[in-house]
Backbone as JSON Lines, residues from 0, in Angstrom:
{"i":0,"aa":"M","n":[262.68,37.16,102.36],"ca":[263.72,35.67,102.86],"c":[264.83,35.83,103.72]}
{"i":1,"aa":"R","n":[265.05,35.23,104.79],"ca":[266.23,35.38,105.4],"c":[267.24,34.54,105.12]}
{"i":2,"aa":"Y","n":[268.59,34.69,105.2],"ca":[269.63,33.7,104.41],"c":[270.04,32.92,105.62]}
{"i":3,"aa":"L","n":[270.41,31.78,105.05],"ca":[270.75,30.74,106.22],"c":[271.96,29.73,105.51]}
{"i":4,"aa":"S","n":[273.09,30.33,106.09],"ca":[274.41,29.89,105.52],"c":[274.27,28.1,105.78]}
{"i":5,"aa":"E","n":[275.25,27.37,105.14],"ca":[275.6,26.13,105.29],"c":[276.28,26.15,106.49]}
{"i":6,"aa":"K","n":[276.98,26.96,107.33],"ca":[277.73,26.66,108.39],"c":[276.56,26.79,109.51]}
{"i":7,"aa":"K","n":[275.5,27.56,109.49],"ca":[274.8,27.38,110.16],"c":[273.55,26.54,110.02]}
{"i":8,"aa":"Y","n":[273.31,25.98,109.02],"ca":[272.78,24.76,108.68],"c":[273.18,23.52,109.12]}
{"i":9,"aa":"N","n":[274.23,23.19,109.04],"ca":[275.28,22.42,110.1],"c":[275.14,22.38,111.37]}
{"i":10,"aa":"R","n":[274.97,23.61,111.82],"ca":[275.06,24.16,113.95],"c":[273.71,23.06,114.08]}
{"i":11,"aa":"Y","n":[272.57,23.77,113.09],"ca":[271.19,23.38,113.52],"c":[270.87,22.05,113.31]}
{"i":12,"aa":"L","n":[271.76,21.23,112.12],"ca":[271.64,19.96,112.18],"c":[272.37,19.26,113.6]}
{"i":13,"aa":"K","n":[272.9,19.79,113.89],"ca":[273.73,19.17,115.12],"c":[273.35,19.28,116.52]}
{"i":14,"aa":"I","n":[272.05,20.4,116.48],"ca":[271.03,20.74,117.33],"c":[270.15,19.4,117.05]}
{"i":15,"aa":"G","n":[269.77,19.54,115.95],"ca":[268.31,18.57,115.82],"c":[268.92,17.56,116.08]}
{"i":16,"aa":"L","n":[270.13,16.48,115.67],"ca":[270.27,15.14,116.42],"c":[270.67,15.12,117.77]}
{"i":17,"aa":"L","n":[270.8,16.54,118.51],"ca":[271.2,16.12,119.93],"c":[269.67,16.24,120.88]}
{"i":18,"aa":"L","n":[268.7,17.2,119.96],"ca":[267.71,16.83,120.78],"c":[266.94,15.39,120.23]}
{"i":19,"aa":"F","n":[267.26,14.89,119.08],"ca":[266.62,13.72,119.01],"c":[267.31,12.49,120.02]}
{"i":20,"aa":"V","n":[268.44,12.61,120.15],"ca":[268.78,11.78,121.47],"c":[268.37,11.82,122.58]}
{"i":21,"aa":"L","n":[268.01,13.29,123.29],"ca":[267.79,13.37,124.3],"c":[266.44,12.97,124.68]}
{"i":22,"aa":"F","n":[265.24,13.67,123.39],"ca":[263.96,13.13,123.67],"c":[263.92,11.6,123.76]}
{"i":23,"aa":"T","n":[264.59,10.83,122.79],"ca":[264.41,9.53,122.52],"c":[265.07,8.89,124.41]}
{"i":24,"aa":"W","n":[265.84,9.72,124.73],"ca":[266.15,8.56,126.1],"c":[265.74,8.9,127.27]}
{"i":25,"aa":"Q","n":[264.97,10.24,126.9],"ca":[264.71,10.61,128.41],"c":[263.37,11.41,128.02]}
{"i":26,"aa":"V","n":[263.0,12.02,127.32],"ca":[261.56,12.48,127.75],"c":[260.53,12.14,126.8]}
{"i":27,"aa":"V","n":[260.73,11.25,125.7],"ca":[259.4,10.63,125.16],"c":[259.32,9.4,126.09]}
{"i":28,"aa":"P","n":[259.8,8.53,126.67],"ca":[259.33,7.6,127.89],"c":[258.71,7.95,128.81]}
{"i":29,"aa":"L","n":[259.05,9.36,128.99],"ca":[258.2,9.76,130.41],"c":[256.49,10.4,129.58]}
{"i":30,"aa":"I","n":[256.59,11.07,128.44],"ca":[255.6,11.13,127.72],"c":[254.76,9.9,127.51]}
{"i":31,"aa":"H","n":[255.23,9.14,126.91],"ca":[254.66,7.55,126.9],"c":[253.76,7.41,128.06]}
{"i":32,"aa":"E","n":[254.48,7.29,129.2],"ca":[254.02,6.96,130.64],"c":[253.2,7.82,131.05]}
{"i":33,"aa":"L","n":[253.15,9.02,130.47],"ca":[251.83,10.12,130.74],"c":[250.97,9.63,130.35]}
{"i":34,"aa":"G","n":[250.83,9.3,129.06],"ca":[249.55,8.94,128.67],"c":[248.64,7.69,129.23]}
{"i":35,"aa":"H","n":[249.31,6.55,129.84],"ca":[248.75,5.73,130.54],"c":[248.46,6.36,131.74]}
{"i":36,"aa":"V","n":[248.98,7.62,132.82],"ca":[248.53,7.97,133.48],"c":[247.52,8.91,133.52]}
{"i":37,"aa":"I","n":[246.89,9.36,132.6],"ca":[245.89,10.36,131.82],"c":[244.85,9.57,131.62]}
{"i":38,"aa":"T","n":[245.2,8.2,131.23],"ca":[244.01,7.2,131.36],"c":[243.24,6.93,132.46]}
{"i":39,"aa":"L","n":[244.24,6.63,133.49],"ca":[243.86,5.73,134.46],"c":[243.05,7.25,135.44]}
{"i":40,"aa":"E","n":[243.64,8.52,134.93],"ca":[243.06,9.56,136.07],"c":[241.38,9.38,135.2]}
{"i":41,"aa":"I","n":[241.54,9.32,134.2],"ca":[240.28,9.68,133.96],"c":[238.95,8.78,134.08]}
{"i":42,"aa":"Y","n":[239.78,7.13,133.88],"ca":[239.25,5.77,134.55],"c":[238.96,6.81,136.47]}
{"i":43,"aa":"N","n":[239.57,7.23,137.05],"ca":[239.76,7.38,138.31],"c":[239.99,6.28,138.86]}
{"i":44,"aa":"C","n":[240.86,5.76,138.61],"ca":[241.83,4.79,139.08],"c":[243.09,4.82,139.84]}
{"i":45,"aa":"K","n":[243.15,3.98,140.86],"ca":[244.4,4.57,142.04],"c":[245.72,3.58,140.79]}
{"i":46,"aa":"Y","n":[247.13,4.29,141.12],"ca":[247.89,3.68,140.66],"c":[249.16,4.04,141.04]}
{"i":47,"aa":"W","n":[250.73,3.28,140.9],"ca":[251.41,3.95,141.53],"c":[252.56,3.69,140.29]}
{"i":48,"aa":"A","n":[253.82,4.44,140.26],"ca":[254.69,3.87,139.43],"c":[256.2,3.88,139.88]}
{"i":49,"aa":"R","n":[256.69,3.17,138.84],"ca":[258.06,3.11,139.12],"c":[259.09,3.63,138.16]}
{"i":50,"aa":"W","n":[259.87,4.23,138.46],"ca":[261.03,5.01,137.21],"c":[262.5,4.27,137.63]}
{"i":51,"aa":"E","n":[262.76,3.96,136.26],"ca":[264.66,3.63,136.49],"c":[265.09,4.92,135.63]}
{"i":52,"aa":"H","n":[266.39,5.43,136.12],"ca":[267.05,6.38,135.29],"c":[268.53,6.08,135.7]}
{"i":53,"aa":"G","n":[268.89,6.91,134.64],"ca":[270.62,7.09,134.22],"c":[271.68,8.09,133.74]}
{"i":54,"aa":"Y","n":[272.26,8.45,134.0],"ca":[272.65,9.47,132.66],"c":[273.43,8.55,131.38]}
{"i":55,"aa":"F","n":[273.44,6.97,131.38],"ca":[273.58,6.86,129.86],"c":[272.69,5.86,129.8]}
{"i":56,"aa":"K","n":[271.66,5.93,130.58],"ca":[270.62,4.75,130.38],"c":[269.17,5.17,130.28]}
{"i":57,"aa":"E","n":[268.36,4.34,129.23],"ca":[267.43,5.18,129.05],"c":[266.26,5.34,129.92]}
{"i":58,"aa":"L","n":[265.75,6.49,130.12],"ca":[264.27,6.39,131.05],"c":[263.92,5.14,130.88]}
{"i":59,"aa":"Y","n":[263.17,4.48,132.16],"ca":[262.15,3.48,132.02],"c":[261.12,4.23,133.17]}
{"i":60,"aa":"G","n":[259.98,3.22,132.91],"ca":[258.92,3.62,133.7],"c":[257.74,2.69,133.72]}
{"i":61,"aa":"K","n":[257.01,2.36,134.53],"ca":[256.01,1.25,134.79],"c":[254.9,2.04,135.62]}
{"i":62,"aa":"I","n":[253.92,1.74,134.92],"ca":[253.03,2.17,135.86],"c":[252.05,0.97,136.08]}
{"i":63,"aa":"Y","n":[251.57,0.83,137.53],"ca":[250.92,-0.21,137.79],"c":[249.54,0.56,138.46]}
{"i":64,"aa":"D","n":[248.34,-0.17,137.85],"ca":[247.0,0.17,138.2],"c":[246.43,-0.34,139.64]}
{"i":65,"aa":"R","n":[245.57,0.13,140.45],"ca":[245.31,-0.72,141.59],"c":[243.24,-0.59,141.47]}
{"i":66,"aa":"C","n":[243.2,-1.03,140.08],"ca":[241.81,-0.89,140.33],"c":[241.32,-2.09,138.98]}
{"i":67,"aa":"D","n":[239.92,-2.54,139.08],"ca":[239.24,-3.59,138.1],"c":[239.33,-2.83,136.85]}
{"i":68,"aa":"L","n":[239.74,-2.82,135.29],"ca":[238.98,-2.19,134.25],"c":[238.71,-3.53,133.7]}
{"i":69,"aa":"N","n":[237.63,-2.82,132.32],"ca":[237.13,-4.12,131.41],"c":[238.07,-4.13,130.52]}
{"i":70,"aa":"S","n":[237.83,-4.71,129.63],"ca":[238.68,-4.93,128.24],"c":[238.91,-4.15,127.84]}
{"i":71,"aa":"N","n":[237.52,-2.99,127.46],"ca":[237.84,-1.66,126.67],"c":[238.58,-0.69,127.25]}
{"i":72,"aa":"Q","n":[238.43,-0.92,128.75],"ca":[239.2,0.12,129.38],"c":[240.51,-0.11,128.82]}
{"i":73,"aa":"L","n":[241.07,-1.26,129.41],"ca":[242.09,-1.77,129.29],"c":[242.7,-1.55,127.85]}
{"i":74,"aa":"L","n":[242.14,-1.92,127.03],"ca":[242.56,-1.66,125.5],"c":[242.86,-0.11,125.49]}
{"i":75,"aa":"W","n":[242.48,1.19,126.13],"ca":[242.68,2.38,125.82],"c":[243.86,2.6,126.68]}
{"i":76,"aa":"L","n":[243.81,1.83,127.95],"ca":[244.87,1.77,128.96],"c":[246.45,1.73,128.12]}
{"i":77,"aa":"Y","n":[246.68,0.62,127.69],"ca":[247.81,0.14,126.92],"c":[248.31,0.97,125.68]}
{"i":78,"aa":"S","n":[246.78,1.77,125.51],"ca":[247.38,2.03,123.71],"c":[247.52,3.59,123.82]}
{"i":79,"aa":"S","n":[247.02,4.08,124.73],"ca":[246.96,5.73,125.47],"c":[248.69,6.06,125.23]}
{"i":80,"aa":"G","n":[249.64,5.35,125.94],"ca":[251.27,5.91,125.39],"c":[251.64,5.89,124.26]}
{"i":81,"aa":"L","n":[251.42,5.4,123.35],"ca":[251.76,4.62,121.98],"c":[250.86,6.27,121.29]}
{"i":82,"aa":"I","n":[249.49,6.12,121.75],"ca":[248.78,7.46,120.69],"c":[248.81,8.43,121.18]}
{"i":83,"aa":"L","n":[249.44,8.98,122.48],"ca":[250.07,10.21,122.7],"c":[251.44,10.35,122.11]}
{"i":84,"aa":"T","n":[252.52,9.42,122.0],"ca":[253.58,10.13,121.28],"c":[253.24,10.18,120.02]}
{"i":85,"aa":"T","n":[252.49,9.21,119.41],"ca":[252.27,9.34,118.22],"c":[251.73,10.67,117.81]}
{"i":86,"aa":"L","n":[250.98,10.91,118.15],"ca":[250.3,12.26,117.68],"c":[251.1,13.26,117.95]}
{"i":87,"aa":"I","n":[251.88,13.52,119.25],"ca":[252.5,14.29,119.01],"c":[253.81,14.46,118.26]}
{"i":88,"aa":"G","n":[254.25,13.62,117.7],"ca":[255.03,13.25,116.75],"c":[254.37,13.69,115.57]}
{"i":89,"aa":"I","n":[253.51,13.37,115.2],"ca":[253.0,13.84,114.12],"c":[252.85,15.6,114.02]}
{"i":90,"aa":"L","n":[252.61,15.66,114.95],"ca":[251.94,17.31,115.44],"c":[253.72,17.87,115.27]}
{"i":91,"aa":"F","n":[254.61,17.58,115.12],"ca":[256.27,17.6,115.29],"c":[256.36,18.09,113.89]}
{"i":92,"aa":"L","n":[256.15,16.72,113.08],"ca":[255.87,16.48,111.62],"c":[255.36,17.55,110.93]}
{"i":93,"aa":"S","n":[253.92,17.85,111.18],"ca":[253.73,18.64,110.38],"c":[254.25,20.18,110.88]}
{"i":94,"aa":"L","n":[254.35,20.84,111.64],"ca":[255.07,21.79,112.03],"c":[256.74,22.02,111.18]}
{"i":95,"aa":"E","n":[257.25,20.92,110.92],"ca":[258.57,20.64,109.86],"c":[258.26,20.56,108.68]}
{"i":96,"aa":"I","n":[256.93,20.25,108.03],"ca":[256.72,20.82,106.86],"c":[256.39,22.26,106.68]}
{"i":97,"aa":"I","n":[255.58,22.8,107.24],"ca":[255.06,23.95,107.2],"c":[256.49,25.29,107.0]}
{"i":98,"aa":"S","n":[257.48,25.07,108.03],"ca":[258.54,25.27,108.51],"c":[259.41,25.72,106.76]}
{"i":99,"aa":"I","n":[259.42,24.05,106.73],"ca":[259.94,24.21,105.05],"c":[259.3,25.17,103.41]}
{"i":100,"aa":"K","n":[258.26,24.93,103.94],"ca":[257.36,25.74,102.85],"c":[257.85,27.25,103.29]}
{"i":101,"aa":"K","n":[257.98,27.69,104.59],"ca":[258.4,28.97,105.21],"c":[259.7,29.33,104.53]}
{"i":102,"aa":"K","n":[260.47,28.48,104.4],"ca":[261.64,28.42,104.46],"c":[262.29,28.46,105.33]}
{"i":103,"aa":"K","n":[261.76,28.17,107.11],"ca":[262.56,28.53,107.76],"c":[263.45,27.18,107.77]}
{"i":104,"aa":"I","n":[264.59,26.84,107.52],"ca":[264.91,25.81,107.51],"c":[265.46,25.43,108.82]}
{"i":105,"aa":"E","n":[266.0,26.14,109.89],"ca":[266.85,25.98,110.82],"c":[265.16,24.63,111.95]}
{"i":106,"aa":"W","n":[264.1,25.53,112.03],"ca":[263.15,25.38,112.73],"c":[262.69,23.68,112.25]}
{"i":107,"aa":"A","n":[262.71,23.76,110.75],"ca":[262.65,22.78,109.92],"c":[263.26,21.14,110.63]}
{"i":108,"aa":"L","n":[264.46,21.61,110.91],"ca":[265.55,20.39,111.28],"c":[264.79,20.07,112.61]}
{"i":109,"aa":"I","n":[264.98,21.01,113.75],"ca":[264.56,20.61,115.02],"c":[263.04,19.99,114.82]}
{"i":110,"aa":"F","n":[261.88,20.37,114.15],"ca":[260.86,20.02,114.53],"c":[261.09,18.31,113.13]}
{"i":111,"aa":"L","n":[262.16,18.15,112.92],"ca":[261.86,17.03,112.23],"c":[262.48,15.88,112.88]}
{"i":112,"aa":"F","n":[263.68,16.13,113.34],"ca":[264.39,15.26,114.61],"c":[263.27,15.13,115.96]}
{"i":113,"aa":"T","n":[263.03,16.03,116.14],"ca":[261.85,16.17,117.3],"c":[261.1,14.98,116.68]}
{"i":114,"aa":"S","n":[260.38,15.16,115.97],"ca":[258.76,14.32,115.43],"c":[259.67,12.38,115.56]}
{"i":115,"aa":"Y","n":[260.81,12.73,114.77],"ca":[261.04,11.25,114.79],"c":[261.59,10.55,116.06]}
{"i":116,"aa":"A","n":[261.84,11.42,116.98],"ca":[261.89,10.89,118.57],"c":[260.51,10.37,118.98]}
{"i":117,"aa":"F","n":[259.74,11.17,118.82],"ca":[258.46,10.23,119.32],"c":[257.93,9.57,118.45]}
{"i":118,"aa":"L","n":[257.75,9.64,117.01],"ca":[257.38,8.23,116.09],"c":[258.15,7.28,116.4]}
{"i":119,"aa":"L","n":[259.5,7.29,116.64],"ca":[260.11,5.98,116.69],"c":[259.87,5.61,117.85]}
{"i":120,"aa":"D","n":[259.13,5.86,119.23],"ca":[258.06,5.15,120.07],"c":[257.14,3.95,119.36]}
{"i":121,"aa":"F","n":[256.57,4.18,118.58],"ca":[255.44,3.36,118.2],"c":[256.34,2.32,117.03]}
{"i":122,"aa":"V","n":[257.26,2.82,116.31],"ca":[258.27,1.9,115.47],"c":[258.58,0.93,116.08]}
{"i":123,"aa":"N","n":[259.48,1.37,117.68],"ca":[260.5,0.58,118.01],"c":[259.31,-0.6,119.06]}
{"i":124,"aa":"Y","n":[257.92,-0.33,119.26],"ca":[257.15,-1.62,119.51],"c":[256.74,-2.63,118.67]}
{"i":125,"aa":"L","n":[257.01,-2.27,117.39],"ca":[256.44,-2.85,116.45],"c":[257.47,-3.79,116.01]}
{"i":126,"aa":"L","n":[258.87,-3.15,116.06],"ca":[260.12,-4.05,115.82],"c":[260.42,-5.2,116.97]}
{"i":127,"aa":"F","n":[260.34,-4.69,117.96],"ca":[260.6,-5.65,119.44],"c":[259.13,-5.43,120.04]}
{"i":128,"aa":"P","n":[257.93,-6.32,119.52],"ca":[257.05,-6.35,120.16],"c":[256.8,-7.05,121.51]}
{"i":129,"aa":"Q","n":[256.37,-6.12,122.47],"ca":[256.48,-6.04,123.79],"c":[255.74,-5.5,124.64]}
{"i":130,"aa":"G","n":[255.55,-5.81,126.02],"ca":[254.86,-4.7,126.38],"c":[253.25,-4.27,126.03]}
{"i":131,"aa":"D","n":[253.37,-3.12,125.55],"ca":[251.85,-2.5,125.14],"c":[251.17,-3.26,123.76]}
{"i":132,"aa":"I","n":[252.38,-3.32,122.98],"ca":[251.67,-3.9,122.07],"c":[251.35,-5.72,122.46]}
{"i":133,"aa":"E","n":[252.02,-6.33,122.96],"ca":[251.7,-7.71,123.51],"c":[249.98,-7.89,124.0]}
{"i":134,"aa":"A","n":[250.37,-6.93,124.85],"ca":[249.14,-6.74,125.48],"c":[247.31,-6.51,124.87]}
{"i":135,"aa":"I","n":[248.02,-5.22,123.73],"ca":[246.91,-4.73,122.64],"c":[246.54,-6.38,122.2]}
{"i":136,"aa":"L","n":[247.1,-6.66,121.29],"ca":[247.04,-7.55,120.21],"c":[246.04,-9.05,121.19]}
{"i":137,"aa":"S","n":[247.08,-9.43,122.4],"ca":[246.07,-10.07,123.17],"c":[244.6,-9.73,123.52]}
{"i":138,"aa":"L","n":[244.35,-8.33,123.73],"ca":[242.84,-8.09,124.01],"c":[242.13,-8.09,122.64]}
{"i":139,"aa":"V","n":[242.77,-7.87,121.78],"ca":[241.59,-7.87,120.52],"c":[242.06,-9.41,120.07]}
{"i":140,"aa":"G","n":[242.21,-10.36,120.81],"ca":[242.45,-11.68,120.07],"c":[243.16,-11.81,118.92]}
{"i":141,"aa":"K","n":[244.26,-11.05,118.99],"ca":[245.03,-11.46,117.51],"c":[246.85,-11.7,117.83]}
{"i":142,"aa":"E","n":[246.69,-12.49,119.2],"ca":[247.98,-12.95,119.54],"c":[249.2,-13.1,119.02]}
{"i":143,"aa":"N","n":[248.66,-14.3,117.53],"ca":[249.29,-14.55,116.64],"c":[249.93,-13.59,115.53]}
{"i":144,"aa":"A","n":[248.98,-12.49,115.35],"ca":[249.84,-11.22,114.73],"c":[251.1,-10.81,115.36]}
{"i":145,"aa":"I","n":[251.98,-11.0,116.58],"ca":[253.02,-10.49,117.03],"c":[254.03,-11.07,116.4]}
{"i":146,"aa":"N","n":[254.07,-11.74,115.55],"ca":[255.1,-11.9,114.43],"c":[255.57,-11.54,113.43]}
{"i":147,"aa":"K","n":[254.35,-10.59,112.97],"ca":[254.13,-9.57,112.16],"c":[254.36,-8.27,112.19]}
{"i":148,"aa":"T","n":[253.92,-7.74,113.69],"ca":[254.49,-6.78,113.59],"c":[255.89,-6.17,112.98]}
{"i":149,"aa":"P","n":[256.94,-6.82,113.67],"ca":[258.45,-6.27,113.3],"c":[258.21,-6.39,111.65]}
{"i":150,"aa":"F","n":[257.29,-6.81,110.27],"ca":[257.5,-5.94,109.56],"c":[256.73,-5.1,109.34]}
{"i":151,"aa":"L","n":[255.97,-4.62,109.85],"ca":[255.04,-3.33,109.23],"c":[256.43,-2.5,110.3]}
{"i":152,"aa":"G","n":[256.87,-2.52,111.03],"ca":[257.81,-1.44,111.93],"c":[259.15,-1.18,111.25]}
{"i":153,"aa":"M","n":[259.61,-2.54,110.54],"ca":[260.81,-2.28,109.56],"c":[260.13,-1.26,108.42]}
{"i":154,"aa":"F","n":[258.84,-1.67,107.86],"ca":[258.49,-0.7,106.61],"c":[258.24,1.05,107.03]}
{"i":155,"aa":"L","n":[257.7,1.0,108.0],"ca":[257.62,2.22,108.74],"c":[258.99,3.04,108.92]}
{"i":156,"aa":"L","n":[259.99,2.24,108.97],"ca":[261.4,2.97,109.74],"c":[262.03,3.2,108.09]}
{"i":157,"aa":"I","n":[261.73,2.64,107.47],"ca":[262.39,2.68,105.82],"c":[261.74,3.76,105.44]}
{"i":158,"aa":"T","n":[260.41,4.08,105.16],"ca":[259.75,5.02,104.8],"c":[260.34,6.32,105.86]}
{"i":159,"aa":"M","n":[260.39,6.22,107.26],"ca":[260.89,7.68,107.71],"c":[262.03,8.08,107.33]}
{"i":160,"aa":"I","n":[263.13,6.83,107.1],"ca":[264.27,7.18,106.79],"c":[264.58,7.74,104.99]}
{"i":161,"aa":"T","n":[263.42,7.17,104.37],"ca":[263.31,7.81,102.71],"c":[263.13,9.25,102.74]}
{"i":162,"aa":"Y","n":[262.01,9.65,103.76],"ca":[261.48,11.05,103.73],"c":[262.81,11.94,104.58]}
{"i":163,"aa":"L","n":[263.08,11.36,105.7],"ca":[264.7,11.97,106.01],"c":[265.27,12.46,105.5]}
{"i":164,"aa":"Y","n":[265.53,11.22,103.84],"ca":[266.75,11.7,103.18],"c":[266.22,12.93,101.91]}
{"i":165,"aa":"I","n":[264.55,12.78,101.44],"ca":[264.16,13.79,101.06],"c":[263.97,14.7,101.38]}
{"i":166,"aa":"S","n":[263.83,15.04,102.81],"ca":[263.42,16.15,103.38],"c":[265.14,17.14,103.63]}
{"i":167,"aa":"I","n":[266.05,16.44,104.23],"ca":[267.22,17.24,104.25],"c":[267.9,17.77,102.77]}
{"i":168,"aa":"H","n":[267.19,16.8,101.54],"ca":[267.74,17.45,100.14],"c":[266.89,18.3,99.63]}
{"i":169,"aa":"E","n":[265.96,18.86,100.05],"ca":[265.09,19.93,99.78],"c":[265.34,21.13,100.83]}
{"i":170,"aa":"E","n":[265.75,20.72,102.1],"ca":[266.47,22.0,102.97],"c":[268.01,22.39,101.87]}
{"i":171,"aa":"L","n":[268.71,21.46,101.76],"ca":[269.84,21.98,100.64],"c":[269.5,22.8,99.66]}
{"i":172,"aa":"E","n":[268.62,21.89,99.07],"ca":[268.49,22.68,97.75],"c":[267.76,24.34,98.22]}
{"i":173,"aa":"V","n":[267.1,24.54,99.27],"ca":[266.82,25.95,99.65],"c":[267.74,26.78,99.83]}
{"i":174,"aa":"I","n":[269.03,26.25,100.4],"ca":[270.35,27.01,101.09],"c":[271.02,26.99,99.86]}
{"i":175,"aa":"I","n":[271.16,26.07,98.62],"ca":[271.58,26.4,97.46],"c":[270.67,27.56,96.59]}
{"i":176,"aa":"V","n":[269.69,27.79,96.61],"ca":[269.21,28.72,95.99],"c":[269.49,30.16,96.57]}
{"i":177,"aa":"K","n":[269.12,29.73,97.89],"ca":[269.42,31.09,99.03],"c":[270.85,31.48,98.57]}
{"i":178,"aa":"E","n":[271.72,30.98,98.39],"ca":[273.47,31.67,98.33],"c":[273.17,31.49,97.16]}
{"i":179,"aa":"E","n":[272.65,31.14,95.79],"ca":[273.06,31.97,94.75],"c":[272.34,32.98,94.17]}
{"i":180,"aa":"G","n":[271.73,33.14,95.23],"ca":[270.63,34.38,95.15],"c":[271.49,35.87,95.75]}
{"i":181,"aa":"L","n":[271.59,35.47,96.74],"ca":[272.88,36.48,98.07],"c":[274.05,36.98,96.39]}
{"i":182,"aa":"I","n":[274.33,35.52,96.36],"ca":[275.63,35.91,95.59],"c":[275.47,36.81,94.41]}
{"i":183,"aa":"K","n":[274.2,36.7,93.59],"ca":[273.95,37.42,92.11],"c":[273.4,39.03,92.6]}
{"i":184,"aa":"K","n":[272.91,39.12,93.98],"ca":[272.57,40.08,94.63],"c":[274.12,41.04,94.84]}
{"i":185,"aa":"W","n":[275.01,40.27,95.48],"ca":[275.67,41.5,95.82],"c":[276.82,41.61,94.74]}
{"i":186,"aa":"M","n":[276.66,40.89,93.46],"ca":[277.71,41.19,92.12],"c":[276.57,42.35,91.47]}
{"i":187,"aa":"K","n":[275.57,42.4,91.7],"ca":[274.83,43.41,91.26],"c":[275.24,44.64,91.82]}
{"i":188,"aa":"K","n":[275.27,44.38,93.07],"ca":[275.19,45.67,93.91],"c":[276.9,46.27,93.71]}
{"i":189,"aa":"L","n":[277.71,45.21,93.7],"ca":[279.3,45.28,93.2],"c":[279.2,45.9,91.86]}
{"i":190,"aa":"R","n":[278.93,45.75,90.75],"ca":[278.81,46.2,89.31],"c":[278.35,48.21,89.67]}
{"i":191,"aa":"K","n":[276.79,47.77,90.47],"ca":[276.28,49.27,90.67],"c":[277.54,50.25,90.99]}
{"i":192,"aa":"Y","n":[278.02,49.59,92.23],"ca":[279.32,50.56,93.08],"c":[280.56,50.61,92.21]}
{"i":193,"aa":"L","n":[280.99,49.73,91.16],"ca":[281.82,50.46,90.46],"c":[281.91,51.25,88.88]}
{"i":194,"aa":"K","n":[280.16,51.03,88.95],"ca":[279.72,52.03,87.59],"c":[279.88,53.21,87.97]}
{"i":195,"aa":"K","n":[279.4,53.41,89.27],"ca":[279.34,54.71,89.87],"c":[280.49,55.45,90.24]}
{"i":196,"aa":"K","n":[281.48,54.62,90.29],"ca":[282.78,55.0,90.83],"c":[283.52,55.92,89.41]}
{"i":197,"aa":"H","n":[283.3,54.89,88.81],"ca":[284.07,55.21,86.92],"c":[283.07,56.56,86.31]}
{"i":198,"aa":"V","n":[281.72,56.61,86.87],"ca":[281.5,57.84,86.38],"c":[281.73,58.93,87.04]}
{"i":199,"aa":"H","n":[281.85,58.78,88.64],"ca":[283.09,60.14,88.91],"c":[284.28,60.45,88.3]}
{"i":200,"aa":"H","n":[284.94,59.31,88.25],"ca":[286.24,59.47,87.68],"c":[286.36,60.39,86.75]}
């Protein structure tokens, strides 16, 4: 088992937070719109895109379709962005869980914060229902449910924060156990060395 010091842990924690900000502001919006593009490509539908970007501004994209789609196709179109980002988020979260089990704490941190960047895309749409969520509810005839989505979003957000706390607590326990094990190992070697030195004298 490879040892990871608390200093290295804090370094990877900062890397994870940096990746979270980068993915939330720039990568996830791009992947979200890519989900819509993939759906339009599947339906062989012509489209054009408009992008807004800035160094201190979240990447924003909007896809405009140029074809007639039925209600089921529109439902898939509006859902595709959120489905893609959510699936990627679940994938990274699964990798985080596997990394913890394998005691690869540095990778667990990176996977955790990356997964949250993707999963928060869906949570954000629930907390502030507009765009895709609004269109989806309209297509399924549940327009009145738009007032309830913030409650679901808040529940998911609290769940994510709770899991974040538990996950980091588990990672710190692994570091403490490793540090204790390493100290015991060093002490054992030191005693062995002193014993040999005493015998030679």
